C-alpha positions as CSV (number, residue, x, y, z in Angstrom):
1,M,118.0,164.7,-13.6
2,R,117.2,165.3,-9.7
3,P,121.2,165.9,-8.7
4,A,121.1,168.6,-11.7
5,L,118.1,170.0,-10.6
6,L,119.5,170.5,-6.9
7,T,122.8,170.9,-8.6
8,L,120.6,174.2,-10.2
9,T,119.5,175.1,-7.3
10,S,122.5,175.2,-5.4
11,I,123.9,177.6,-7.8
12,L,121.3,179.7,-7.9
13,L,121.2,180.3,-3.8
14,A,125.3,180.4,-4.1
15,V,125.0,183.3,-6.4
16,A,122.6,185.0,-4.7
17,T,124.6,184.7,-1.5
18,Q,128.1,185.6,-3.2
19,R,126.9,188.5,-5.4
20,A,125.5,189.9,-1.4
21,G,128.9,189.8,-0.3
22,A,129.3,192.9,-1.8
23,G,125.7,193.8,0.0
24,P,122.5,192.6,1.6
25,A,121.6,189.3,0.1
26,D,118.0,190.4,-0.5
27,D,118.2,193.8,-2.3
28,G,118.5,192.5,-5.5
29,G,120.2,195.7,-6.6
30,R,122.4,195.7,-9.8
31,L,124.3,198.2,-12.4
32,R,123.9,197.4,-15.6
33,R,126.5,199.4,-18.0
34,E,124.3,200.4,-21.3
35,G,126.4,202.6,-23.1
36,Q,129.5,204.1,-24.3
37,A,130.4,207.2,-25.7
38,G,134.1,207.9,-26.8
39,G,136.9,206.8,-24.7
40,E,140.6,207.3,-26.0
41,A,141.2,206.2,-29.6
42,V,145.0,205.7,-29.1
43,A,145.1,202.0,-31.2
44,G,144.6,200.9,-34.7
45,A,145.9,199.4,-37.5
46,P,145.6,199.2,-41.3
47,V,143.5,196.5,-42.6
48,S,143.7,197.3,-46.3
49,V,143.5,200.1,-48.6
50,E,139.7,200.0,-48.1
51,Y,139.5,199.0,-43.9
52,A,141.3,199.4,-40.9
53,V,140.5,198.7,-37.1
54,V,140.7,201.4,-34.2
55,S,139.9,201.1,-30.4
56,S,138.1,203.5,-28.4
57,G,137.4,202.7,-24.7
58,N,136.1,199.0,-24.7
59,R,135.6,198.9,-28.4
60,V,137.1,197.5,-31.1
61,T,136.3,199.0,-34.7
62,L,136.3,198.1,-38.5
63,Y,136.4,201.3,-40.4
64,T,135.9,201.3,-44.0
65,H,136.3,204.5,-46.0
66,V,134.6,207.1,-48.6
67,G,137.3,209.6,-49.1
68,S,139.0,211.1,-45.9
69,V,135.6,210.0,-44.0
70,P,135.5,207.0,-42.2
71,L,132.6,204.9,-42.0
72,K,131.8,202.5,-39.3
73,V,131.5,198.4,-40.1
74,D,131.2,196.7,-37.1
75,S,132.5,196.6,-33.7
76,V,132.7,194.8,-30.8
77,K,133.1,194.7,-26.9
78,L,135.7,193.5,-24.8
79,D,136.2,193.3,-20.8
80,G,137.9,196.4,-20.5
81,T,140.0,199.7,-21.9
82,V,141.9,198.5,-25.1
83,Q,145.6,198.9,-24.5
84,G,146.9,197.8,-27.5
85,L,146.0,196.2,-31.3
86,A,147.9,194.6,-33.6
87,T,146.9,192.3,-36.9
88,S,147.8,189.4,-38.4
89,G,147.2,187.6,-41.8
90,S,146.6,188.9,-45.5
91,A,144.2,191.6,-46.2
92,S,143.1,190.4,-49.3
93,N,141.2,187.6,-47.7
94,L,139.6,188.9,-44.8
95,R,138.4,185.5,-43.5
96,D,141.6,184.6,-42.8
97,F,142.4,188.4,-41.4
98,T,142.6,188.5,-37.0
99,V,142.9,191.4,-35.1
100,F,144.6,191.2,-31.5
101,A,144.0,193.6,-28.4
102,T,145.0,193.5,-25.0
103,T,142.9,194.5,-22.4
104,D,144.3,195.0,-18.8
105,T,144.2,191.2,-18.8
106,T,143.1,189.4,-21.6
107,L,144.1,189.0,-25.4
108,Y,141.6,188.6,-27.3
109,S,141.3,187.4,-31.1
110,I,138.8,188.7,-32.9
111,K,138.1,187.9,-37.1
112,V,135.5,188.9,-39.6
113,R,132.5,186.9,-40.7
114,V,131.3,187.6,-44.0
115,L,127.5,188.3,-44.3
116,R,125.1,188.8,-47.0
117,R,124.5,192.0,-44.8
118,G,128.1,192.9,-44.8
119,L,131.2,192.0,-42.5
120,E,130.7,191.7,-39.2
121,L,133.5,191.3,-36.5
122,F,133.4,188.4,-33.5
123,I,135.7,187.4,-30.8
124,A,137.2,184.2,-31.7
125,G,139.1,183.2,-28.7
126,K,141.4,184.7,-25.4
127,I,143.3,184.4,-23.0
128,Q,143.4,185.7,-19.7
129,F,146.3,186.6,-17.6
130,P,146.5,186.2,-13.8
131,L,146.3,188.8,-11.6
132,P,148.9,190.8,-10.2
133,F,150.2,191.0,-13.9
134,F,148.4,193.5,-16.3
135,I,149.1,193.1,-19.7
136,H,149.8,196.4,-22.0
137,P,151.9,196.3,-25.1
138,L,151.1,193.9,-28.0
139,A,153.5,192.4,-30.8
140,M,153.0,190.2,-32.8
141,L,155.9,187.2,-34.0
142,G,156.5,184.6,-36.2
143,P,156.5,183.8,-40.3
144,G,156.5,186.2,-42.4
145,L,156.6,189.1,-39.8
146,P,154.3,190.9,-38.7
147,E,152.1,188.5,-39.8
148,G,152.9,186.2,-36.9
149,D,151.8,183.2,-35.5
150,H,152.6,183.9,-32.1
151,A,152.0,187.1,-30.2
152,A,154.4,189.0,-27.8
153,V,152.3,190.3,-24.4
154,G,154.0,192.6,-21.8
155,L,153.4,191.7,-18.3
156,G,153.6,194.7,-15.5
157,P,153.3,196.5,-13.3
158,G,156.6,196.4,-11.0
159,A,160.0,194.7,-11.0
160,T,157.8,191.3,-11.3
161,G,156.9,191.8,-14.8
162,G,158.2,190.9,-18.0
163,F,156.6,189.3,-21.5
164,A,154.8,186.2,-22.2
165,L,154.9,184.5,-25.5
166,V,150.9,182.9,-26.7
167,D,150.4,180.6,-29.8
168,V,147.6,182.2,-31.6
169,S,148.0,180.4,-34.9
170,D,144.0,179.0,-33.6
171,A,142.2,182.2,-33.1
172,A,139.7,180.3,-31.0
173,H,142.2,179.0,-28.8
174,P,145.2,181.3,-27.7
175,T,147.5,179.2,-25.9
176,Q,150.5,180.7,-23.7
177,V,153.4,178.5,-24.6
178,S,156.1,180.8,-22.3
179,E,157.0,183.8,-19.6
180,V,160.0,185.7,-18.9
181,T,159.5,187.9,-15.4
182,G,161.7,189.8,-13.6
183,I,162.9,191.9,-16.0
184,G,160.4,194.6,-15.0
185,G,157.1,195.8,-16.1
186,A,157.1,195.6,-19.7
187,T,155.9,199.6,-21.5
188,G,157.3,198.7,-25.1
189,L,157.4,195.0,-27.3
190,V,159.1,195.1,-30.8
191,A,159.9,192.1,-32.7
192,W,161.9,191.6,-36.0
193,Q,164.0,188.8,-38.1
194,P,167.4,190.1,-38.3
195,D,167.8,186.9,-40.7
196,A,165.7,184.4,-42.2
197,S,166.3,181.7,-39.3
198,H,166.0,184.0,-36.3
199,T,163.5,186.2,-34.5
200,Y,163.8,188.9,-31.9
201,L,162.1,190.7,-29.5
202,A,163.6,193.7,-27.7
203,A,161.6,194.7,-24.7
204,G,161.5,198.5,-23.4
205,T,160.5,197.8,-19.2
206,S,160.8,199.4,-15.9
207,T,164.2,198.4,-15.6
208,G,165.9,198.6,-19.0
209,F,165.9,197.8,-22.6
210,H,166.2,193.9,-23.1
211,L,166.9,191.6,-26.0
212,Y,165.7,188.4,-26.5
213,D,165.8,185.6,-29.1
214,V,162.3,184.2,-29.5
215,T,162.9,182.0,-32.3
216,N,161.8,179.4,-30.4
217,P,158.4,181.2,-28.8
218,G,158.7,178.2,-26.2
219,A,162.0,178.7,-24.8
220,P,162.8,182.5,-24.9
221,V,166.9,183.1,-24.9
222,P,168.4,186.3,-23.5
223,L,171.1,188.1,-25.6
224,D,171.7,191.3,-23.4
225,E,170.2,194.2,-21.9
226,V,170.9,197.8,-21.5
227,P,169.9,198.9,-17.5
228,V,168.2,202.0,-17.1
229,G,167.6,202.8,-13.8
230,V,164.6,205.4,-14.4
231,G,163.0,202.7,-17.1
232,V,162.5,202.9,-20.5
233,S,158.6,203.8,-21.7
234,A,159.1,203.6,-25.5
235,V,161.0,201.2,-27.9
236,A,161.4,201.3,-32.0
237,V,163.9,198.6,-33.7
238,D,165.8,200.5,-37.0
239,D,166.1,196.7,-38.4
240,V,168.0,198.1,-41.6
241,R,170.9,199.2,-39.8
242,D,170.7,197.1,-36.9
243,R,169.9,199.7,-33.9
244,A,167.4,200.3,-31.6
245,V,165.6,203.4,-30.4
246,M,164.9,203.9,-26.5
247,V,162.9,206.7,-24.4
248,V,163.9,207.0,-21.0
249,S,161.5,207.5,-18.9
250,V,162.9,211.0,-17.6
251,G,162.0,211.7,-21.2
252,I,165.0,211.2,-23.0
253,I,165.6,209.4,-27.0
254,Q,168.8,207.0,-27.1
255,F,170.2,204.7,-30.0
256,I,171.5,201.4,-28.8
257,D,173.9,199.9,-31.3
258,L,172.5,195.9,-31.8
259,S,175.0,194.8,-34.5
260,D,176.4,192.4,-31.7
261,P,172.9,191.2,-30.2
262,Q,175.2,189.8,-27.3
263,N,177.0,193.0,-26.6
264,L,174.6,196.2,-26.8
265,S,176.1,199.7,-26.7
266,L,174.6,203.1,-26.5
267,I,175.9,205.1,-29.5
268,G,175.0,208.2,-31.0
269,T,173.7,211.1,-29.1
270,P,170.9,211.5,-26.7
271,V,168.3,214.0,-27.7
272,P,165.8,215.4,-24.8
273,R,161.8,214.5,-25.8
274,A,159.1,214.4,-23.7
275,T,157.8,211.3,-26.0
276,Q,155.5,209.0,-24.6
277,G,155.7,206.6,-28.4
278,L,158.0,205.5,-31.2
279,D,157.9,203.2,-34.7
280,F,159.9,203.6,-37.2
281,A,160.1,202.8,-40.9
282,F,162.7,203.2,-43.5
283,L,161.1,205.6,-46.0
284,N,163.2,206.6,-49.6
285,G,166.4,204.9,-48.1
286,T,166.0,207.2,-45.0
287,S,165.7,205.6,-41.8
288,T,162.9,207.1,-40.4
289,L,162.1,207.8,-36.5
290,F,157.9,208.8,-36.1
291,T,157.3,210.2,-32.2
292,A,154.6,210.7,-30.2
293,D,155.3,214.0,-28.4
294,D,152.8,214.0,-25.9
295,S,151.4,217.8,-25.6
296,S,153.6,218.9,-28.7
297,G,151.9,217.0,-31.3
298,W,154.3,214.0,-33.1
299,S,157.0,214.3,-35.3
300,I,159.2,212.6,-38.0
301,W,163.1,212.3,-37.6
302,D,165.9,211.6,-40.0
303,I,168.1,209.1,-37.7
304,D,170.1,207.8,-40.6
305,D,173.3,209.2,-38.5
306,P,172.6,208.6,-34.7
307,A,175.1,211.6,-34.1
308,S,172.8,214.2,-35.2
309,P,169.2,213.1,-35.6
310,M,167.1,215.5,-37.2
311,I,163.6,216.8,-37.0
312,V,162.3,216.6,-41.0
313,T,158.5,217.3,-40.0
314,S,156.8,218.3,-36.9
315,M,153.0,218.4,-36.7
316,P,151.7,220.2,-33.8
317,M,148.3,218.9,-32.5
318,I,146.2,220.2,-29.5
319,G,145.5,217.3,-26.7
320,I,148.0,214.7,-25.7
321,V,149.9,212.4,-28.5
322,S,150.5,208.8,-26.6
323,T,151.0,206.6,-29.5
324,I,152.2,206.0,-32.8
325,A,152.5,203.2,-35.4
326,E,153.5,202.7,-39.1
327,T,152.7,200.3,-41.8
328,D,153.4,200.6,-45.5
329,G,153.0,204.4,-45.1
330,A,150.1,204.6,-43.3
331,V,150.5,206.6,-40.0
332,F,148.1,206.1,-37.1
333,V,148.5,208.8,-34.2
334,G,146.7,208.3,-31.7
335,N,145.5,211.8,-29.4
336,R,144.0,210.9,-25.6
337,D,141.9,213.8,-26.4
338,L,140.6,213.9,-29.9
339,G,140.7,210.3,-31.6
340,M,143.0,208.6,-33.7
341,F,144.3,210.7,-36.7
342,T,145.7,208.8,-39.9
343,Y,148.1,210.2,-42.4
344,T,149.9,209.0,-45.6
345,V,154.0,209.2,-45.4
346,T,155.7,208.9,-48.6
347,A,158.8,210.8,-47.4
348,P,160.0,212.1,-44.2
349,D,159.0,215.3,-45.2
350,Q,155.7,214.6,-47.4
351,V,152.7,214.4,-45.2
352,T,149.1,213.9,-46.3
353,P,146.2,213.6,-43.5
354,A,143.8,211.2,-44.4
355,A,141.4,210.0,-41.9
356,V,139.9,210.9,-37.9
357,Y,138.4,208.4,-35.9
358,P,136.6,210.2,-33.1
359,G,138.0,209.6,-29.2
360,F,138.6,211.1,-25.9
361,N,139.4,211.3,-22.6
362,C,136.2,212.2,-20.5
363,R,136.8,214.2,-17.1
364,Q,133.2,214.8,-16.4
365,A,130.0,213.2,-17.4
366,Y,126.5,214.5,-16.9
367,L,123.0,214.2,-17.7
368,A,120.7,216.8,-18.4
369,E,117.4,217.6,-21.0
370,G,117.5,214.2,-21.8
371,R,121.1,214.2,-23.2
372,L,124.7,213.4,-22.2
373,F,127.0,215.7,-22.0
374,A,131.1,215.1,-21.8
375,S,133.6,217.5,-20.6
376,T,136.8,216.1,-22.7
377,F,139.2,218.2,-21.8
378,S,141.1,219.3,-25.4
379,G,138.5,217.2,-26.9
380,G,135.8,220.0,-25.8
381,M,132.2,219.6,-24.7
382,Q,130.4,217.0,-26.4
383,V,126.9,216.2,-26.6
384,F,125.4,212.7,-27.0
385,S,121.8,211.4,-27.7
386,M,119.8,208.8,-25.0
387,P,119.0,206.5,-23.8
388,P,121.9,203.9,-25.6
389,S,120.9,201.9,-28.5
390,G,120.6,198.3,-27.8
391,E,124.4,197.6,-29.3
392,G,125.0,200.6,-26.5
393,E,126.1,203.3,-28.7
394,M,125.0,206.7,-28.7
395,E,124.9,209.1,-31.3
396,Q,127.0,212.3,-31.1
397,L,124.5,215.6,-31.6
398,A,126.8,218.4,-30.8
399,A,130.8,219.8,-30.3
400,W,132.2,222.4,-29.3
401,P,136.0,222.4,-29.4
402,H,137.5,224.5,-26.7
403,I,138.8,223.1,-23.6
404,S,136.6,221.6,-21.2
405,W,136.8,220.5,-17.7
406,S,133.1,220.7,-16.2
407,G,129.7,222.0,-17.1
408,D,126.1,222.3,-16.1
409,V,123.4,222.6,-18.5
410,V,120.2,225.0,-17.9
411,G,117.5,225.0,-20.2
412,T,119.6,225.4,-24.2
413,T,122.1,227.1,-22.4
414,I,125.5,225.1,-21.5
415,H,127.9,226.2,-19.0
416,S,131.3,225.0,-19.6
417,T,135.0,225.8,-17.3
418,Q,138.1,225.8,-19.2
419,G,140.5,224.2,-16.2
420,P,143.6,225.6,-15.9
421,N,143.0,228.9,-18.1
422,G,140.6,229.9,-15.9
423,M,137.0,230.4,-18.2
424,L,133.9,229.9,-18.2
425,R,132.1,229.7,-21.3
426,T,127.7,229.9,-22.1
427,M,127.2,228.1,-25.3
428,D,123.7,227.6,-27.0
429,L,122.6,223.7,-27.5
430,G,121.0,224.8,-30.5
431,N,123.8,226.1,-32.5
432,P,127.2,224.9,-31.9
433,P,129.5,225.4,-31.9
434,A,128.9,229.1,-31.7
435,V,130.1,230.8,-28.0
436,L,127.7,233.3,-26.6
437,D,130.3,234.5,-24.5
438,E,132.8,233.8,-22.2
439,F,134.3,235.2,-18.5
440,D,137.8,235.1,-17.7
441,T,137.4,234.0,-14.1
442,R,141.7,234.2,-13.2
443,G,141.4,231.2,-11.6
444,L,141.8,227.3,-12.2
445,G,137.9,226.7,-13.4
446,Y,137.8,223.0,-12.0
447,S,133.9,222.8,-12.1
448,V,130.4,225.0,-12.3
449,E,126.6,224.6,-10.9
450,V,124.5,227.2,-11.8
451,Y,121.2,228.5,-9.2
452,D,118.4,230.1,-10.4
453,Y,117.9,232.5,-7.5
454,G,114.5,234.0,-9.6
455,G,113.5,237.4,-9.4
456,P,116.2,240.1,-10.0
457,I,119.0,238.0,-9.4
458,G,118.0,235.8,-11.7
459,R,120.6,232.7,-12.5
460,V,124.1,232.8,-11.3
461,A,126.8,230.3,-12.3
462,F,129.2,229.5,-9.3
463,V,132.7,228.2,-10.2
464,A,135.1,226.0,-8.1
465,D,138.0,228.4,-9.1
466,G,140.7,226.8,-7.3
467,T,141.6,229.4,-4.5
468,S,138.1,231.0,-4.9
469,L,134.7,230.2,-5.3
470,E,133.2,232.8,-7.9
471,A,129.6,233.9,-8.6
472,L,128.9,235.1,-12.1
473,S,125.9,236.5,-13.4
474,V,124.3,234.5,-16.2
475,N,120.9,235.4,-16.4
476,D,121.6,236.9,-19.4
477,P,124.0,234.0,-21.2
478,A,125.7,236.3,-23.6
479,D,126.3,239.0,-20.7
480,I,128.4,237.2,-18.1
481,G,129.3,239.7,-15.3
482,A,130.9,239.0,-11.7
483,L,128.7,239.3,-8.6
484,G,130.6,238.3,-5.9
485,S,133.8,235.9,-4.8
486,F,135.1,234.2,-1.5
487,G,138.2,233.4,-0.9
488,V,138.3,229.8,-0.2
489,T,142.1,229.2,0.7
490,T,145.8,231.0,0.5
491,T,146.3,232.4,-3.0
492,G,148.9,229.8,-4.5
493,D,148.5,227.2,-2.0
494,L,148.3,224.5,-4.6
495,A,147.5,221.7,-1.8
496,R,144.4,223.1,-0.8
497,H,142.3,223.9,-3.9
498,A,138.3,224.6,-4.2
499,V,137.2,221.6,-6.9
500,N,133.7,221.0,-7.1
501,V,130.6,222.9,-5.6
502,E,126.5,222.3,-5.3
503,V,124.6,225.2,-4.6
504,T,121.1,224.7,-2.9
505,A,118.8,226.0,0.3
506,L,118.0,223.4,2.7
507,P,114.6,222.7,4.0
508,S,115.7,223.4,7.2
509,A,116.3,227.0,5.9
510,P,114.5,227.6,2.6
511,N,115.3,231.6,2.8
512,Q,119.1,230.7,2.9
513,V,121.4,229.4,-0.2
514,L,124.2,227.9,0.5
515,A,127.2,226.8,-1.7
516,F,128.6,223.4,-0.3
517,V,132.6,223.7,-1.3
518,A,134.4,220.4,-1.9
519,C,138.1,221.1,-1.5
520,L,141.2,219.3,-1.4
521,G,143.4,219.2,1.4
522,F,141.1,220.3,3.9
523,G,137.7,219.4,3.3
524,L,134.1,221.0,2.9
525,K,133.7,224.9,3.1
526,I,130.1,226.2,3.3
527,V,129.5,229.3,2.1
528,D,126.3,231.2,2.6
529,A,125.3,232.8,-0.9
530,T,121.8,234.4,-0.1
531,D,123.1,237.1,-1.7
532,P,125.5,236.4,-4.2
533,T,127.7,239.7,-4.1
534,A,128.8,239.3,-1.1
535,L,129.7,235.9,-0.1
536,T,130.2,235.0,3.8
537,Q,131.3,231.7,5.1
538,A,129.0,229.8,7.8
539,G,130.2,227.0,8.4
540,M,133.0,224.0,7.9
541,F,133.7,220.2,8.2
542,S,137.4,219.3,8.3
543,A,138.4,216.0,5.7
544,T,141.3,214.6,4.5
545,S,140.4,215.7,0.7
546,V,137.1,216.3,-0.6
547,Y,136.6,216.0,-4.6
548,D,133.1,216.0,-5.0
549,V,129.6,216.7,-2.7
550,E,126.2,216.0,-3.6
551,I,123.3,217.3,-1.1
552,A,120.7,215.2,0.0
553,D,117.9,217.1,2.0
554,T,120.2,217.8,4.9
555,T,122.6,215.7,4.7
556,A,126.1,216.2,2.6
557,Y,127.4,213.3,0.6
558,L,131.4,213.7,0.6
559,A,133.6,212.2,-2.1
560,D,136.6,212.2,0.2
561,G,139.4,210.4,-1.7
562,L,141.5,207.5,-0.2
563,T,139.5,208.2,3.1
564,G,136.4,207.2,0.7
565,L,132.1,207.9,1.6
566,R,131.6,210.4,4.2
567,I,128.2,210.7,5.3
568,V,127.7,214.5,7.2
569,D,124.2,216.0,8.7
570,V,124.3,219.6,7.6
571,S,120.8,220.7,9.2
572,D,123.3,223.2,10.8
573,P,125.9,224.3,8.8
574,A,127.9,226.2,11.3
575,M,127.8,222.6,12.7
576,P,128.2,220.1,10.7
577,V,128.2,216.4,12.2
578,E,129.2,213.3,11.0
579,L,126.6,210.4,10.7
580,G,129.0,207.8,8.7
581,L,131.8,207.3,6.7
582,F,132.6,204.1,4.4
583,N,136.1,203.1,3.0
584,T,135.9,202.7,-0.6
585,P,138.6,199.8,-2.2
586,G,139.4,202.6,-4.6
587,R,139.9,206.8,-4.4
588,A,136.4,208.1,-4.2
589,L,136.2,211.0,-7.0
590,G,132.5,212.1,-7.3
591,V,129.1,211.3,-5.9
592,T,125.7,210.9,-6.6
593,V,122.6,210.1,-4.3
594,S,119.2,208.5,-4.9
595,G,117.0,207.7,-2.4
596,E,118.8,205.3,0.1
597,V,121.4,204.5,-2.4
598,A,124.6,206.5,-3.4
599,F,127.1,206.0,-6.4
600,V,130.5,206.5,-5.8
601,A,133.0,206.7,-8.9
602,D,136.1,205.3,-6.9
603,Q,138.6,205.5,-9.5
604,T,139.2,201.9,-10.5
605,S,135.2,201.4,-10.0
606,L,131.7,202.3,-9.8
607,L,129.8,201.9,-6.3
608,A,126.2,201.2,-5.7
609,L,125.8,201.8,-1.9
610,D,122.9,201.3,0.8
611,V,123.2,204.2,3.0
612,S,119.8,204.0,4.5
613,N,121.9,203.8,7.8
614,P,124.6,205.9,7.5
615,A,126.4,204.4,10.6
616,S,126.4,201.1,8.8
617,V,127.0,201.7,4.7
618,Q,126.7,198.8,3.1
619,L,127.8,197.7,-0.3
620,I,125.3,196.6,-3.1
621,H,127.5,196.4,-6.1
622,R,131.0,197.1,-7.9
623,W,131.4,197.9,-11.7
624,E,134.8,197.9,-12.4
625,T,135.9,200.9,-14.5
626,T,139.1,202.6,-16.1
627,T,139.5,205.8,-14.0
628,A,135.9,206.6,-13.1
629,Q,136.2,210.0,-11.6
630,S,132.5,211.8,-11.9
631,V,128.8,210.3,-11.9
632,D,125.6,211.8,-12.2
633,R,122.3,210.8,-12.2
634,E,119.0,211.8,-14.2
635,G,115.9,209.6,-14.4
636,D,116.8,206.0,-14.6
637,F,120.5,206.5,-16.1
638,L,123.7,206.9,-14.5
639,A,126.2,208.4,-15.9
640,V,130.2,208.1,-15.3
641,A,133.3,209.9,-16.6
642,D,135.6,206.8,-17.1
643,G,138.8,208.8,-18.0
644,R,140.4,206.4,-21.0
645,G,137.2,204.5,-20.7
646,G,135.3,207.8,-22.5
647,A,131.4,208.3,-21.1
648,L,129.9,205.4,-19.5
649,V,126.0,205.2,-19.2
650,F,124.6,202.7,-16.8
651,T,121.3,202.1,-14.8
652,F,120.4,200.5,-11.2
653,G,117.6,198.3,-10.0
654,P,116.7,195.5,-8.6
655,D,115.3,193.6,-11.5
656,Q,118.4,194.3,-13.8
657,P,118.6,191.3,-16.1
658,L,121.3,188.9,-15.9
659,D,121.8,187.9,-19.5
660,G,119.5,185.0,-19.5
661,D,121.9,182.3,-19.2
662,L,123.6,180.1,-16.5
663,G,126.6,181.7,-17.8
664,D,126.4,184.8,-16.5
665,L,125.0,183.6,-13.2
666,L,128.5,181.6,-13.2
667,L,130.8,184.4,-14.4
668,G,129.3,187.4,-14.1
669,I,128.3,190.4,-16.9
670,E,130.9,192.6,-18.7
671,G,132.4,194.8,-16.0
672,D,130.9,192.7,-13.2
673,D,132.9,191.0,-10.3
674,S,129.9,189.0,-9.0
675,G,130.7,185.6,-10.9
676,L,131.5,182.2,-8.7
677,D,134.6,180.6,-8.6
678,L,133.4,177.2,-7.9
679,N,136.2,175.0,-8.6
680,H,138.4,177.1,-5.6
681,D,141.1,178.2,-8.5
682,G,140.7,181.9,-7.9
683,A,139.0,183.0,-10.8
684,A,135.2,182.8,-12.0
685,G,135.8,181.2,-15.9
686,V,134.9,178.2,-18.0
687,A,136.0,175.5,-15.2
688,D,133.3,176.5,-13.1
689,I,130.6,175.6,-15.6
690,V,132.3,172.4,-16.0
691,T,132.0,171.9,-12.2
692,V,128.4,172.6,-12.7
693,I,128.2,169.8,-15.2
694,N,129.6,167.5,-13.1
695,G,128.1,168.1,-10.0
696,G,130.9,169.5,-8.2
697,L,129.4,171.9,-6.0
């Protein structure tokens, strides 16, 4: 046993050393994800009349229904935002039923376990695809489509992409059997059987429409292609009349004749349409096309005659509709801002709403009054309980349906900006969804911060309004009034906008109130706001494109886009001095600071940085995200707006557990990039544990 003990010691030392590659070896600081609210619910599928599965952020959830109200049965967490969802097996026997889900790099097989206390989802198996490939589209193929024994996953991005075929007959051990590359990054996949002895796969990619015979999944045979220089964004197949439908990436629906699979040709009339997703069904003898129409909602088309396709039903929606799927008359419509909507469609002109599964795309997340607040574009302002449950979930407490780009909470009043419409709204936290007042700022309403002057001035909301900084009285939240305005840049200069603001009095000048304005295109404007009715410039710091600013003592921390994190001494506002610069790996969009640690929302990750020495900033820990764009801190918690991934909650500290087993030490925990590649195969995986068992360090 002595060698095994030495090996374990070596492992632990190696873990400390490799994880310290992201920062000092002895700091012990770690980010740990505690919970998630929302996330885009853009993938869903019916399991049976009684059950359905829907993705939201990094979760796949099994629901049942009481009328139109979905009730959660169970959910599982994956290692990234769910990109695709498909099902296989008989809904009459849930034990044989399998859900397949893709994240950016992994295909999961998820099964249902029947317990005395009810149904439980669990991850039965998975297969990971190596970088630089990212997998998005997902289709099932095999005997008895769509209940296939193989899965097709799209590979991308770029011209080297294509698709891979995976044997999923054993859910615990999905195995790749073939791969087609060099046809462009896949954007849509559809499999079908034109007859009893063949299976075809249509692939929409960045280079066009490609048709393959995949009857033998181990050896796909190319049949023909329709080149499209600007790429294809979605595909569907009318297998009844041997036609395909594709959306050219510039927003045109085109039809393809599939009757001779080795001689494809365009037919019918091209239709201009800003469509993100497609699906096909044969309803009541009519070839029916379903389109996800971006900001216009979704539509049902009669495409019996491709020369004159007609919209039969148009369903307007607020938000962005990006996916649509039909199965046996159940239509799942994925709205990035509002969640997954389901409908029953018995004919192209007969549509009945069925259920709504909430979800959202999060632009800003912040913590106040012991709650999580999320600004969710068209999904409005949403409020959740804190802290997260042991399962990482947070209960929704309230919601306001109006567009929300940002917010600030003081006491029981929420202040929310409405983005491109330039509106500031005040809302009573205890009385959703009532609005106390609203004020048209006439700009872009990027963000808001409330500063309490006390005395007769009271509370003032400062709005980074695009070309200006607006000061508004909110002392009476039911009566918003204009106080002052400061022109940040030339009106109409879209490349130079005020997008964020922090208001404070510095210790070096406690009687002077300053507004630090983050500006795209040129840097930081420092505005003397001591008198909110007479705003004047106090200083300026030139930078690349500042998205966010945080002030700690007399130091400004700037999230400067592709440049990274800048640290600036602003003790003399008229003469800011740069103290340090850290070039982050992504695009620095948000920043908050706690003591000697700065947390940066870096688009593709959340970073924890040691800023004790501004001239030599060190990376402590990195957590991969979907599209992290803001970060806020209250007490022990961090809130991150992760775009499509929803609102995430983290903790940080030297005593964070590593989930308690050697596997976590080797592989890292969910979202963590700190696993060990002990066998030098380019990835941290099960093979590395085998290396340990065999003493192969």
